[in-house]
Phi, psi and omega in degrees: 000112181297118181292342181271359182251147178281161181302320179300323181279327178295312181286327183274348185303314179301329179289323176291325184282317193245008177226174182247026180290147178285168176305317181295317180292323178294317178301312181301315181298313183299313178301322181291318177299314179302318182295321181300327184263007177093013176252176178216191191298334181290345178269350190302317180260017181273161171264154179310323180290347178269001177252154173286171177306313180297317178293323174296321176295324176295321179293322176302312181298318180297320175298322184294329179272355187306324187254019176054059178291159173259341178227136178231130178269120181251107185255101186049061189286345181234003188299328184271359187264156169299152183303322183294332183272336182306308183298319176307312181292318177299316172298320177300313181297321178296318179298313182295325180299313178293315184295326186251000183059043188271152166252132176252140165253105184262124171251118184206155171256340177283114184288337176292320174299310180305309184292324181289324190264338199259152165260317177239149181227140173240122179261122181253144171224127181048049174075005179237136182285127183253341180205141180215141179174178175299153181305312183300314182296316186292318179285320184279334184213067175296136186253313181286139178305326177292319179294317180302316181297320180299308185292324182290333183268000182282135183287338188274345183289152177280162178304327179291321181291318179296323176294326177292344178263007182083029181084180180295133182251124182253115182288143180271162172065183179254152178294130176295168177290128177290345177274352177215064183298158179290161178287169179068221176283129182296342187261355191298335182285349180235006184269128177292342178262006184304133177241175183297321181300331183292328178275356185248318188236129178289130186290149174276188179259132175254123184267136170238187188300314184225038193191147168218158185220152175250091186197134180295341178298339186248009179062216176229047182290151182240133168056041178279000000 
């Protein structure tokens, strides 16, 4: 967000660049977008530094919606916000998703955010998806050792959920370089279940009803 631009210009820029709307129409559209995200006309002429963190995020969301997209990429959308503001922004995003029929691709490290926002989850390690499934299945029945470690270490999970992962899991060693991942399974250097095959052969995908995992522990079963 350019600190030298006013909110009206930040939100309206895509409309000036990619549409043939007049200045009056752009102004009307920008005011409507600000209203949709919980801002109003008093924010129209302000600079970013005159807004709170949550208000700046709302303005960024308004800009993202300016051209009526069907898909929006949310890259750590609430990580820089105070805890009290995070829920407000997440609720706003969910309301906008329903109201506009949006699809979100959410990128986040905070599993509480992932669980609250997501329908489907893809867990990545060193740039490779190691587990994928519905939100409920992945959190209630994590399969990949890395997914289990992530969930067990999260402060928001219940004792029962952590127990379902085998208790808190402390990963050993250092994360390898993502530009030079180890051979075989990329996670084998830190996995407590690592076998010889894991360091030699990249695991295939094992499919379950609403979930799949990339791990030698599960062989290559289909549609279980």
